[in-house]
N, C-alpha and C positions, 0 to 999 in steps of 0.2 A: 187178639190181641198178638202183637209181635215178639218173638222171642227176644230177649236182651242177651248179647253174646258174651258178656263177660258176668252174668249171672252167677252168685257163689264164689266169685274170686275175690282177692284181697290185692289191691293196689296201693304201693307206697308211692307217694309223689314228694319229692325234696324241692323246696321252692316254690311250695303249693299254694302259697298265700296272694300270688299275684302273677301277672302275665302269663305267658305259656304254662306255668305249672298251675295255676287256677283253670285256666282252660281245658288243662288236660283231666284234672280232678274232677270236674264238672261233667267232663265228657264219659268219663270211667263210672261216674255215678248213675248218668241218664242211662248207661246199658247194664246197670244192674250189679256193679261191683260195689264191695265195701272199700271206703277210701280211707287212707290215712295220710295227711299232708304235715309237712313239717316246714318250718321256717323259723327265721330268728323274731320276727314281729308278733308279738302276740294278740294285739287288737286285729291286724289283718287276718291273722290266721283264724282267729275265732269268729270272725265275719264269714270267713270262707266256709268255714266248718258248719255254720249256720246254714248257709246256703245249699251244701250237701245233703244235710239233714230235710231242708224243705223240698228237695226232690225226691225223698223217701229212702235215700241212702243211710245205711249204718256207716258212721264215719268219726273220725277223731282228728283233732289237731294235736301235735306234739312238738312244743318249742324245741328247736335243736339249730345247733350250728355245725353243720356236716363239715367243716374243716377241722372238727375237734372228734379224735376216732372214738373216745369214750361217749361222746354224745350220740354218735352213729350207734355204736353198740347199743345203747340205752333205747334209742328209736326202732333198731330192727326186735331187739328183745321185747318191747312193750306192744309193738304190732302183733307179734306172734303170740304174747299172753292174750292179748285182748281179742283177735281173730281165729287165733290157732294155726295160722299159715300166712304165706306171702307169696302170690303169682308173679306179681309184675312189679317192677321198680323203676319210676322214671326219675333218672339222677338228673335232676334239673338245675340243682343249686352249684355254689362254688366253683364257676366255671373256671376252667384252667387253660391256659396257652402256653404249653411248652415246645409247639411247634410239631407234635407227633399226634397222630391219630391211632387210637387204640382203646379196646375195652375197658372201662372203668377199673375192672378188678385186675388189671396189669400193671397199672399206676402204683408206684410206691406211695407210701404216707406223705414223705417230702414232696414228691411231685403234686400231689393231691392238695 
């Protein structure tokens, strides 16, 4: 059996219910991570959540609009309550284009 490189880790993927976010969530799950996906569409999010669980991953879908700071705080808090930690975050939702590249943490709330 091949060792799964993310076994025992927790990954949070915003925009995880479609496109690149979904693909990333499935990849983390295949590599052994526990996966939390966030998105605004409940039906799509729950569908991907079921796909993650079908791969044997511990997973959760948390409806969230990441343009709202309170919802982001809830998302992170709920992830940590459920899994006890957060190792990876793929900030795939709420893309911004302010003409500057910098780490997500360096953007002000207004820019985000």
